[in-house]
N, C-alpha and C positions, 0 to 999 in steps of 0.2 A: 409426459414426459414418452418418449418413443424408445422401444424394448432395445434397440441399442446403446443406447446410451448405461442403460443398466450392464449389456452384454462387454460392454469397453472397460468395465468396473475387475473383470475377471484378473483373478491373484489380488483386487488390490481391497477387496472388504474387510472388514472391519474383524481383527481376532476375536470370538464371541466361545464363552464358554455353552450357552444354548444353544438350541436348533437351526439350524438355517437349510432350507429346502429350496432347489429352485424350480420354475414350472408347477409351484402345487395346487395342487385339486383343493377348488375353497367349498364346493356344494356340502363337502361332508362338514363341515362349521358352520353352517346356518339351519335356519329349523327350516326353512322353505325346500332341504336337500336340491336348489339347483346353482345355475351360476358356474363359470370358465376358473381359471386358474392364474396364482398370484406368480408375478418374474420370479420372485422372493417372497418367503414367507419367514420369518423371525418368531422363535418364541423363546424371550429371556429368561434365564435361570435365573434373574430377581434383579433388581433393582440397577444395583451396580453395574450387571452385565448389560443393559439396558442404557446407561450412563455413556458408557465405554463405545458400545454400539451407534451413539449418535454423535458423538465426538467425531471418531471415525467417518461417518457418512456422510458425501457430499451433499450439498443441500440441493443441489441439481437432481437430484432420486426424488418423487412421489413418496411420503408415509401416508398410508392408511392405517387404521387404528382400528381393531373388533373386538369386541367381546364374547357373550354367548352366541351372538348371531339368531339373535330373537326378533330383532326390529331389522332385519334387514333384507334384502338383495341384492345378491350379486350379478352383473350382468352375465350373459353366456361368453362374451367376448373376454371376460377377465376381466383384471387389474393392471396396470404397467407398474413397476419400481417393486416398492419395498412396502407389504402387510405385514402389521407387529399384530400377536396375538398375544396379549394379557392374560395368563391363565393363572393357574394354583402359587407360581410364585407370589404372584398380587393381591391372595386372599384373604389374606391376616384379619380377623377384627379382634380387634383387644375393646373393651370396656374404665369405664375410668369415674366414679361419679356419675353424673348425668350425661356422658358422652362416651360416643363410639367413634372408636377410631378405624378405619376400614380401607383396604387396599382395593385398587381401581377393577380388578379382577374379580372381587368378592360378586358371590351373586346375591340379589338383594332378597331372594327366600332367604338366605341364610345369614342374611343382616338381620329380618325382621326375628327370625328365631335367637338367635342373640340375645337382641333385645326384651325378648320376652323373657329368657333365662335372666336377665339382668333387674329385669323388674323394671324398662322404660318406656313407657306407652307414649303414642303418637308414631310410630313410627307402623306401625299396623300394617299399613297402605303398601309396603315395599313387598309384602308378602303377596300381592297381586299383579307384581311385576317382574316378570318373566325374563328380566337381564342380570346385568351387571351395574354395579353401582357408579360406575366410570360414566357407564350410560344413562345412568338414570341423570347427575350432574346435566351431562352435555344437553340431554333435551329435557332438562326440568321433567322427567316420568311423575306422573300422578296418575291416583286413583280414589275410590270412595271417596272422595271430599275434600282429598290431601294433596300435596306435590312436594317434589324435593327442595323448592326452593322453602319449605314453612320450616324447613328443619336443619338445613345446614348452616353449618357457623363459616369453614373454610375448606378452600379447596389447595392439593399441592401437585403442582406440573412440574413437567419438564418441559425446556423448550428443544430445537431445533440441534443445538449444542450440548446438551444434556446436562443445562444448567438449571437448579434446584430452585422453583418457584412458589409461593405460596400468597394465596389470595383469599382473602377474607370475602364471606358471603354479600356483606355490607356493598363489595365494590364490582358486582355482577350484575346486570341489567336480567332481570329473567323475564320470560315471557310465555306463553299458553303452550307449551313441549317447544321453550328454545332459549337460548342465555349467551351471550353478548361474549362468550370465553371464544378467544381467539382458535381457529381448528388449525393453528400451527403449531395449540401447546396439548403437551399428553398427558393426560390426567394421570397420576399413578396413584394419588389415597384423598381420603375426604374424614371430616371429622363432621359428624352431627350430633344435636341434643337429639332428648327424650325427656320426659315427664315422668316421675316414680311415682310409680304401681303398684298394684297386685297382678304377680306373674299370672295368676288364675283367670282376673280379670281380662288383662291382653290376649290369654290363650282364645277365649271366646270371643273377644273381636276380632282373631285371626278366622278363628272356625267359621265367622258369620260369610269371611271373605271369601274362604274357600269355596262354601257350599252355592256362594253367588256366581262362583268363574265356571265352576261346575255345570251347574244349573243353565246358564245363557252361552260359554263360549266353547267352541268346538278345540278342544285343549288336548286330543287325541289325534290328533291333524297334522299335515305339513301344514302349517300357517308361522305367518308372521305376525303374528297380532295385532292391533287395530291397526285400520289398511290406511285408513285417512283420519284428520283431524275434527274435531267437532267446532264449528263455525262458532267466530267468537268476535263477529261485526257485522252492522249491518240489521234487517230487518230477518235475520235467518239465527241471529244470536239467543242463545242458550237452545236451539235445537240439538239433537245429535244428528253426527253421521248417518248411523242406522235406521234412522228416521226417514230422510233423504233420498239414501237410496232404496230402501223399501218402497217410497213414495212411487219413487221413480220406475219401479216394474222390475229390480236387479236381482233380487235375488232367485238365489240358483242358476245366474248364468253362467253361462262357460265358453271358452274359448280354448280349442286345445284340450290339454290335459288340467288346466287353471278352472275354478270354479267360486262363485262367490257364493260362501257358505250361507246352506240352506237354516241351521242353527243362529246365525248373528250375522246378519250380512255386511260389515263393517269387516269381516276376515273375507280374504283369500284363500284359496286352499290348490295344494297341489295334492290332485288324486292322483299320484303317482308317477305320471309320466310328460310333466309340466317341464317347460322350459322357463329360463327368466323372462324372455320375452311372452309366450302365452300369460303368465303374471303380471308383467307391464304391461301389456295392451290390455289385458279384460280392465287392470284397473285406470287405466284410459279410456274406457270405455262406459265403465260408469263414473266416470268426472264429465264426458260427454253425454250421458243419460240424464245423470243429473241436473246439469246445467240447462239443459232443453226442458225438464220436467218444473224445476223451482228455479233457476238462475241464480243458485249457487254455485259458486268454482269450490269444490273440495279439495284442499291442499293433502298433498302425501305426508302422513307422519310414518309410516315404514323408509328408510334409509335407503337410497339406490343408487348404488356406488360400479363401479367399471365399466368397459366397453361395451356398444352391442357388437353383437357376433356378424362379420361382412358375409 
């Protein structure tokens, strides 16, 4: 959608109680700390506010939803249309029996801790996912041998008209880091199931996950998490992306201010002055070298959105 289309809505945007910001910088909302501006950034005050906004917004205006920005690269040219950030108003987490109902804006870490307090096992892997619950569903996020599809009961979404839609997990096709959910649906809540267990046992399992991440991943850097998916087809199935990157000699490789992590080479790092172009170019160079060295086409796991800077 061209920027002029949004400009033509001056004075005709829906009335909201949340925050509407024009030409909003997005770099501060991503873990890479790079990227351009959004034509319009909307932070709804609650679900009713979001529904009202959707009902009053022309379907000709593109929508992009973001969460914690951990698995996201916003290109330097920014994002046309409306970016919706689901924050604290969508972060409630409630437990009942062996089920947990969580807002799409809740962090996976908070979900894991709430499950521990409730004595629900099987959800410890969420402690190793640095994103939101909504994002975890969209990409069927997983870690340490488990994935979101294993525990999901249902998803609650809004369509572009603000209509409430509930989708059972049995009606969703899950793949490796993917689902069949339409990109036109905005996830606002999920229901997941755990298995009753002793909180102390759950806490010990979570501690092991934290220790493993601390030991192997560059957590205290400007990074977006795992950059490429592990291959799941052909002769490369079962091999890890980092192994292929290592084999191609890419550990420590740099372009501009972007670097392949020395600690875990499936992580890209903004060393301080990187642009999104640096990071994406480095990722593509890694893909080229891996293809040349191993014959494997690595697929991006990090979500890349927006326009390249002209």
